[in-house]
N, C-alpha and C positions, 0 to 999 in steps of 0.2 A: 843669682837670687839676691834680692835686696833684703836688708835687715828688716824693713817695715813689713814687707810681704811675707816674711817667714814667721813673724810673731804669731798670727792667728793659727798657723800650722803647728807651731810649737805648743801653743795653748791647747789646741785640740789633742795633741799627743799626750800632754800632761793630764788632761781630763780622762783620756782613755786609760792611762796607766793608773790613775786614782781609782777609777771604777773597777778596774781589774784587781787592784790590791785589796779592795773591800770584799769583792765577791770571791776572791781566791781563798779567803778564810773558810768558806763553806762550799768550796768547789767539789762537785761530784765527779767531774772529769775535766781534763785540760790537755790541749795540744798546741804546741808552739813550733813553728817551722821557719827556716830561712830558705828562700828560693832564689832561683836565677832563671831568666828566660832571654832568648835572643832570636831576633828575626830581622829580615832585610827588606820587607815589603810593607812597612807601615806608611801611613799617609797623614798629612797635615793640611787643614783647610787653606786654600789659596796657593798651595805648593803642588806642582805637578810631578815632582820627583819622588821616587821611592826613598824611604828613610830607614836606615838600619838603627836598631836600638838594643842596648844592653839594659836589662831591668833587674835590679836587686829587690827582693821582696821579704818583708817580715810579716808573718801571719800568726795570730793567736785566736783560739776559740776555746771557750770553757763553759761548763754548765754549773749551776748552783741550785739551791733549793726551790727557787721560783722561776727560773728561766735560764737564759744563756747570753753570752757576749761573743761578739766577733769584731776583730780589729785587723786591718791590713794596711801596710804602708809600702807603696811602690816608689823606688827611686829610679828614674828613667834617664839614661844618657843617650842622646841622639848622635848620629854622625854629622858631618859638615853640611849635609843636605837639609838639615833643620838647624840653622845656626843660632847661637846665642846673640843677644843684642850687641851691636857694634863689634862683632867678632866673626872670625872664620871658623871658630871651634863650634862643635855641636852643643846644643842646648841641654840643660839639666832641668828635670821636672821632679816634683814630689807630689804624690797623690795619696791621701789618707782617707780611709773609710772606717766608720764605726757603726755597728748595729747592736741593738739590745732587744731581746725577745722576753716578754713576760707571758708565761704559759698559763692559759685559763685552767687547765687541769691541775697544775701545781698550786695555783692560788686558791682554788675552791675545793680541791681534793677529788674532783670528778672530771675526767677529760671530756671536753666538748667534741665527741667523736661522732662521725656519720659517714657512711659509705667507706671509701678508701682513706678518709681523713681520720687520723688518730687523735689530733688535738688542734686547737686554735690558739694563736698567740697575738698579743698586741706588740707590734714592733715599732721602733723609732731609732733615729740616729742622724748622722751627718757625714758629708763629704767635704774635704778641704784640699785645695790644690794651689800650687804656685809653680811658675816656669819662667826662666830668665831669657825669654825671646823678646823681640821688639813688641809683640802683642802684650806681653807681661800679664797673662791671666791670673786672677786670684778668685777661683771658684769657691763659693760658700753655699752649701745646699743642706737643707734639713728635710727629713722625711718622717712620716708617721702613717700607720695603717695596719690592717689585719693580715696575718699570715696563716695559711692552711698548711699544716704539717702532715704530710702523707705517710701512710704506713707502708714502708718498704722493708723487704727482708733484712737488708743490711744497709748501713749508711743513712742518708737522709735525702729528702726531696721536699723543698719548701716553695710555696707559691704565695707571693705577697702583692697586695694592691696598696701603693703608697700615695698619699697626698704630699706633693713636693713643692718646695719654694726655693728659689735659687737667686743668688747675687753673683756678679762677676765684674771684671775690670778690663778695660782696653787701654793699652799704652801707646797705640799708634797715633801719630800726629793727626791723621784724618778723623780720629774719634773726638778730637778736641775742637773740630770745626763747628761753626754754628749749626744747630739743629741735630747734631750727633751727640752721643753719650760716651763718657769715659768710664763712669761707674753706673751699672744698670741693675735694676730689680726686675727680673722677668715675671711674666704672669704665672700664677700658680698652675701646676699641671699634675696629671696623674702618671704614675710609673707602675707598670706591671713588671714584677721581678720574679724570676725563677732561679733557684740555687740548688745544686745537687752535688752529692759525693757518693758514688755507688761502687763499692768494692766488689770484685768477682774473681773467679778463677778461670783462666783459659788453659785447660789441661792442667799442667803442674805449675803454671805461671800465675803468681798473685798480682792482680792488676786493679786499677780503679779508673772510673770515668767520672770526671768532675768538671764543674764550671758554673757559669751564671749567664743569664740573658736578661737584658733590660729593654723594655719598650717605653720610651718617654713620649708623652703627648706634645703637641705644639705649645710654645711658651711665649707667644706674642712676638713683638718686633725686636730686632737686634740693635746693636749700637748705631747702625746707619738707617734705621727705620724699615729695614727689609723684614718680611715675614719669616719666622723660623718654621722648620718642618718637623714632623714626627721623627724621632731618632731611635735606631736600634743598635744595641751592642751585645754581642755574644763573645765570651772568651772561655774556651773549653780545652781540655787536654785528656789524653789517654796515657796513663802512667803505669810503669812496671816497678814493683818493689824489689829492686836489685839488692837492697840491704838484707832482706830476708833470704834471698837466694844465695847470698854470699856469707851467711851465717852471722850477720850483725844484729839479727832480731827483726821482728815485724815492725813495719811502719817507721823505718829509720831513714833509708835513702831511696828516693824514687827518681826514675829517669823516664822521660817520655817525649811525646810530640804534642804541641799545642796549636790552636787555630784561633785567630781573632777575626771576627766579622763585625764591621761597623758601617752603618749607613746613616748619612746626613749627620756627620760627626759634629757634636755640640749644637745640633739644630740647624747647621748651615746647609744650604742647598744651591744648586745651579752654579757651582764653581769647582775648580779642580781640588783634589785632595780630600773630598768629604766622604769617600767610600774606601774602606780598607778590607782586603782579604790577605791575611798574613799568616804564614806558617811559622812555628816557633820551636826551637829546642828548649826543653824545660827540665829543671832539676829541683828537687826538694830535699832538704835535710831537716828531719824532725828531731827536736832536742829532748 
């Protein structure tokens, strides 16, 4: 990871922490977790090999008087099938997500409820990414749009429609050839996002079903003038609260199995490595 490529990521993390510190003064609830997941069936565009990855995760969610914040930082370590630039060692990636929701019901004192929807929020945020491969991506994405907050017995179910704009970088020598792009601004596109966290009991076992699904529209041409395709990403897991079963208290240590479904990764199509079906071992430690 180069120093220059890590600066925007660090700036984004600093902004997230600044926002969290302000809202924490009036926080009505807060949940911070350190997670780990591992799988051996990940894919990378242009690479026909399965890639094993260890992923460390830091997640924070909190609510305050007018809405809520969500922050997630993934640190991904690939095996040698996905090498770092000029190296036989596996590549390292950092991917940061921040979202903020401003709830209509909290702002105006009356929830905008209808049917199964308990309130509506205005959501916005950004994604930042950097990876030390030969491609050297530096994704910068901003999103804004409405979120429908569904009335579920426990947990949450949110459906959002985002207007999205994305920038990225290509470090390959081919991207520097005449007619190609090293730094690109993609066409704006819409993103349909579902996010859920649904606790339940299976007999005497405290469990939860959680995850997200993104459907991204086409975003114009890529670095080489090829058309991008619509992209789908779902990452979900079924978790058991082993901490509660072991007498450590509710919502402390979770263990479970996860699944990642990715089609046309990053908008790529008609090449190896653009579709992923990966099972994962997953752990969460809530602080």
